[in-house]
Each structure stands twice: as C-alpha cells, then as structure tokens.
N, C-alpha and C positions, 0 to 999 in steps of 0.2 A: 504494500500500500504506500502511496506517496505520502511523505511525512511533512509536507509544507502546506499550510492553509493560506491562500491568497485572498486578500480583500481588494485587490486591484482589478476591476472589471475590464480595463482597457487592454490587458494582455491575454485574456481568456481564450481568444480565438487562435492564438499563435501556436503552431505545433510544438515548438521547443518548450513553451511554457506549459502547455497542456500535459506534456510528459513529466514535468517537474513538480507541479503544484495542483492542489485541489481548489477550485474556485468556491468561495464561500456561498455563492448563489446555488451551487449544486446541493448544498445542505439546507439552505434557507433562501428561496427565491426572492423573498421580500426583505433581505437583510439590509440593503442600502436605503430602504424606506423607514427603517426603525429609527427611533431616537438614539442619541449616543448612549444613554443609559441602557436602552434595549440592546444595542450592539454589544456593549460591555457585558451584560448579563449572558448573552448568547456565547460569547467567547469564553467566559468563565465556566459555563456548562460543558464546553468542549476542550477545556484546558489540557486534558490528558490524552486526547485523541491524536494530537500532532506534536511534532518536535519543534516546529518553528512556525510562527504566524507572521506574515508580511502585511504590515499596515501602512497604507499610503497617506502621507501628509496630515497625520493626526497624532501629535505628540501626546495630547491628553489621553486619548484612548489607549495608546501603546503603553504609556506609563501606568495608568490606572489598572490595566490588566495585570502587569507585572507586580504591582503593589498588592493587589487583592487576590491573585491566583493562589491556589493551594501550594504550600511550601513542599520542598523535597523533590527527589528525582521523578522523572516522568512528566513533569509539567512543561508545557511549551515555552520556549523563549520567544522573544519578539525582535523583529527587524523593522525599523522605521524607514520608509522609502520617501525621501524628500524632507529636508529639515529647514523649515522657514524660521530661522533664528537670526535676529539682527544683532550682530556683534559690533555695531557702530560705536567706536570709542568717543564720538562727539556727543553722545547722549548722556545727559547728566540729570540730577534731581531725584527726588524720592520716587516718582513714578517709574523712572528708568531703572532704579535700583530694585524696586519690587518686581518689575517685569523680569529683570535678570535673575533674581532669586527664584522666581517661579520656573523659568526655563532650566536653571541649574538643578533644581530639585527633581523636575520631571525627567530631564535627560539622563540623570544618574540611574534611573530605574530601567532604562531601555538597554537591551543587550547589544544591538548593533544599529548604527545610524548610517544610512546611505546618502551621500551628498553628490552634487552634480558639478562641482568644480574641485580640482585637486587642492587649491589653496584653502578651501573651507576646512580641511582636516586640521591644519595648524591653527587657523583662526578660532575654530569652535573648541578644539581640545584645550587650547590655552585659556580662552575666555571662561569656559565652563569647568576647568579643572579636571577634565577627563583624559584618560590615556588615548593617544592617537590611534591605537589598535582597535578602538571601539567604532571607528569610522571607516567607511569604504567609499572610494570614489568610483562611480559608474557614470560615464557620460550619458546625458539625456538624448532624446531622439526627436526627429522632425516629424510633423504631422503631414502626411501626404496630401491631405485634402486642400492644402494651400496651392498645389499645382493647378494651373489652368484658371486661376481667378481672373475675372474680367474687370477692367477699370470702371465700367459704367460711364457716367456723365462727368466724372471728376477730372478726366484727362483733357487738357486744353492745348491744342497744337500751338507751338511757339512760346508757350509759357510753362517752362519746366517746374515741376512740383518737388520740393524738398520736404520730406515727411519725417517727423520724430514721434514714434509711437512708444507707449509703455507707461509704467507706473514708477514713482519714486526716481525720476530722472532729473538730470540737471537741465531743466528747461530754460532757466535763466541764461545759461551759457548759450544754448541753442538760439534763443531769441536775439541775443546780441550778435551772434555770428551771421544770422540771415537778414538782419535789418539792412535794407538797401541793396540786397543781393538781387541779381537779375532773375526774374521768375516769381514763383509763388512759394509760400511756406505754410505748413500745417502741423498741428500737434494733435495726437490722439492720447488722452490721458485719463486717469481715474478721478473720482470725486475728491479724493484726498489731495490731489495735486492742483485742483482747479483754481483755488485762490492764488497760489503762487504763480501759476501760469498766466492768469488774468493780469496780475500785477506786472509780470515780466514782459507781457505782450502789449501792455497798455499803449495806445497811440500808434500801433503798427497795423499792418494789413495781414498779420498772421491768422490763419483760420484755426479755431479751437473746437475740438470735438471731444466731448467728455462722456465716458461710460456708454460708448456706442455698442450695438450688438456685434457679434463676431462677423456676420456677413458684411456689415457696413465697414468695419475695420479692415477686412480683406479687400473691399472695393477701393478704399482709400490707398492702401498699400499697392494695390494693382495699378492705380493711377500715378503713383509716385515715380519720378525719374531718378531720385536719389533717396535713400533711407539713412537717417542718422540715429545712432543709439548713444545718447549723451549720458553716459554713466558717471556717477560720482566715484571718486577714488576710494572713499571709505564708507559712504552711505549705501547700503545694499539690502535694505529691508525687503524681504520676500522676493522681489523681482531681480533676476540676475541677467536678463537680456537674451536668454537662449532662444525663447520662442520667437521673439522679434527677429533675431538673426536667421533662424531657420526659415521663417516665413519669407523674409526678404530674399534669401538665397534661392528658395524654390520658385519664387516669382521672377527670378533673373534680374534682381535689382542691385545696382552697385551700392555699397554701404560704407559709411564712415563711422568709426567706433572710437570711443574714448579708450586710451591705452591703460586699462585697468586689469585686475585679475579675472574679472567676471567671465570673459569669453576667451581667455588665453588658451584653454584646452580645445577650443572649437574653431578658431580662425587665425590665419596668419596674414602676413603682408602680401601673400599671393592671391588672397581672396577679398581683401578690404583695405581701405586706407584708415590710418589711425591718427588721432590728435591727442595732445596732452590734456588730461581731464581738467576742466575748468578754464581752459585757455580758448576764449572765443576767437581770438585772432588766428590761432592755429587751426581751429575748426573751419573758419572761413577760407583759409588758404587751401585746405583739402577739398572743400566744396568747389572752389573756383577751378582747381585742377580737374575735377571730374566734369564740371559743366563745360570746360574748354576742350575736352578730349573724348569724343565718342568712342575711340578705340580703347582707351583705358576703362571706360565704363563697361564696354562689352567684354573685355578680357577679365576684369575682376568678377563680373556677374557669372560668366561661364565657368571660371575656376571654382567659385563658391558653390554653384549648382552641382558640379561634379563631386566635390568633396562631401557635401551634405548627403547627396544621394548614395554615396559609397560607404561613408563612415558612420553616419548618425541615423541609422534605420531602426525601426521598431524591432526588427528581428535580431539585430546585433545587441540592442539594449536588453531584450528578453533573454538572450543566450548568456550575456554577462551576468545578469541578475540571477538566473538559474544556477550558474556556476558558483557564484558567491554564496547563495543560500545553501547549496550542497556542502560547501566547505564549513559552514557554520553548524551543521547538524552534529 
C-alpha cells in the first residue's frame, strides 16, 4: 500500500504521483469542502494509516496535526508543501514580533518544509531557529494553460505596453522608471498594494488594475510587449514572482526582473534582463534596451519559453516531490 497521503489535488492526475501517493479525495471526496477543523479531525482519525501526509500551503493544519496526533511510533509525519513565511528583516513592532513567534512555534512542529527557492532554506532556518535539514528545495512549475492566451482589446498597435503584475512588488520603482517612457504602462496588483500604487502613480497615465480575475490578468499579460517583475531585495511576503515569470515566458514575453534571490533558480541572463532592485534609472535603461531592439526581445522570449517548457513542468515537479517524500519515509 502507498504510504503517502496527499492533500494536493493538482497532482492527482499525474502518473508519477498516482504511483507514489494516495489522494485524500479517494478516502473522502468532500475533504476540501470541510472546515479546517473538519480537515484536522479527519487527518487525526487516519493518523496511523500512513507514514507521511503532504499538506499544501497550510502551516496551521500541518502543525496542529503534529501537535495533536497520537504520540509514539506508527503515527504519520507531515511535509508542508509551500511555506508562505515573511522573513523580512525590515518588519518591526509588536505585531511583527507576535507574527514571528506564531510562525516559529508552528514551524517547529512540522517534520519537513518544502520551499521553492534555494535561498529560502538559509533565510527561514536562520530566522526560525530550525536546522536547515528540515527544509527541501523543489523548484515550482509552470501552468500550461497560460499558453495561447489572446491579448483581447488591450493591444494597441504603435503603443507598446509595459506591464508589472503581482503582489507585494516595488511598484514605486516601476512607476518612476516608466514615467515619460514611450508607450503605455500598466500595473496588475492586489488590494493590499492599491494604496501604495495609487500614490506612486498619482498624476501619471499608468493604468491600474486591482484584484482582476485570472482570465483578465492573462489578457493583460497577453497584450503586454514587455513584462516587469519589480521585486524588493528583502520584502518577499508570500509572492516570490515565479508564477508571473512562468506566465510571461509561456506567452513569449520579454521580461525585466529585479536582481534578487527570488527567481535566481529559475532564470538567467539568457532569458531576461535584470536591474538592481530599487534603482528606477537602471530599470528604465533595461526597458529602453528592449523597446529599441526587436531582436533582443525575440531572443530573450524564445530562450525563456524553451527553458520553462523543458525544466519547470508539472511532471518534473511531481517526480521530484515523489522522490523527496520517499526519502522521508
């Protein structure tokens, strides 16, 4: 019998994953409709049926299972897939301290934590006081449904569109860089970014799109001539930029990225241009390079598409995850 219980429905249809793990929906088709308390109760009832439980993106559920599960041999261990922890050293104050203490307490209860950048291992282990061996780096994967996205009515001939999508980005740097640039500029952001974006874009012609549906986000990226991923050097709450990079690459868009750790495992200078984080003048120089060279745009976009399609597939991710889970049994 397979010894791994998987709570990640996105991998259930892949042969390599079906051979490695039991999907929780095969035991309870309505598991993902349960409350978190209901999910926890279900896992506790099945704690001795499996050796390892894979829980995606829910530190609370993973930690509470380990804290409440029966003690002794035979009880399943837990691997957390995706760790949305903000180790931002700039955060201060009582609220930040309490938040850090909560993460530290919960993370200590989890047996294994899977992260999606290699640098996170050192950052998180040092910040949380955990041994680095508790963490495993497995590169994330691209969603194939981004391929073939049509630009809709947002593409305007003769007016190139520079788009900056994402959450928790350095949109102030982006706004400075694109002010007065030939063409159009747009931002796709979250509600938490909106106030900062409106302040940074005040008096400009930058289009602002907040909390748009996935289809609309894809339309805007499909219309873009250049995509910018304006990451902060140290602020990396939740979003690491991987999905924006993958989507842009699969849509054959040339990309400019802040030179930070976030995407260092996924993209090189063969596939994108880089600028120093926070340096609007440097970002503008890279944008002007791209706008002035159709050949460079085409070359970077083609290289990026090939690399993402060959290296960062769902199948490779599932195989790496299955191999890691087998080592932990």
